[in-house]
N, C-alpha and C positions, 0 to 999 in steps of 0.2 A: 796701430804699428807699439812693439814689443819693445821696451825697456832695455836698455844695453846693458846688460849684464857684467861686462867683463871686470875681470879681478872678485868676481863672487866666489866663492864656493858653491859648490851644487853638490845634495847631498841624495841620491837615489833612493825611490820608495823602499827597497829592499834593503838597502844599507841604514835607515830610518826604521824598518822593522826591526833589523838585529839589534840597535843601539836599543830598542824598547824591549827585545826580551834578554836584553841582556841587562837589566834594568839602571842602565846607564844613569845619572845626573844628568841631565839637561831640562831644557824650558820648551816645550812644543809650541808655537805663538803665531795664534791664526789671525791674519791683517784683512779677515775678510770684515763684511757688514756684519750685526747682530741677524739681520734677517737669512744671510746666507748659512752662518753658524747654528743657528738654530733649524734649518734644513738637512744637513749633515756636518758631521765635526770628524776630525781624529780624537779618539778617547781620550782625554789627560791633555787635550790641550787650552789653551788659555787665550782668550779674545781680546783682542787690541785693535779695533780698524786703524788701519793704514793711516788715515785721515787725521787721528788720534795720537797719532806717534811721538810729534816733534815735539806736542808738549807732556807729552804721560810717558816717554823714554825713561826718564829716572825710577819709574817704577819695578823697573824690568831687575835681575839679579845681576849685576857684574861677575858673579864668582862662578857662573856655568855656561856651558856652550847652548846659545840658544838656536832652534831651528825653526823658520821661519816658512808657512804657509799660505797661501792662497787658491783662488779656482785653478790658474794653469800655470802660474808662478810668474807672473808682470809684477804685481803687486808686491810681492813678496819679496823681489830681486830688487825693487827700489828699498823696501825696506831694511834688507840684509844690508845695502849698501851703506843706506846711511846710519843702522845701527855700529857697524864697522866702522867706518870713519869717526862714530862718537867713542870708538875701543873696547867695543862689545865682540866676543867670541861668537860669531855666528854664520850660521851656512842656509841657503835656500833648497825647500824641497822642490827637485826640477820635478817638473808639470803639476805641481800642486796637487790639491785634494784629487783632482781627475784622472792624473795617473796612479794618485795613493790607491783611489778604487777600482782603477784597473789591474792595478801591478801587487803592491801594496800586501792586500790580503792573500795573495796566491805566493809569496815569494817562500823559497825553499819545497816549492810542492812539487812534485814530478808531472 
């Protein structure tokens, strides 16, 4: 069963690709486990496992947008909702790294 992400703003893999290409100032946050992060990650992302989020959220910058991702978007939706309630500006990567692997690299290509 997936976390109810109502009220969470999603960002598509292509929108994320555009933000990266335009060198926008944001934090890309991976909330998966260290083992998952080691296997595959989005370049430039910072690892903060969702299990540690409640006691480490204060380490995150409040002056920039945070884009959160996980494997398919469930854990990151939970993390995004939590961070949003704490006052962070946050978006959830739609479909997680699985969508990124399928769509994100191909954005803008014919």
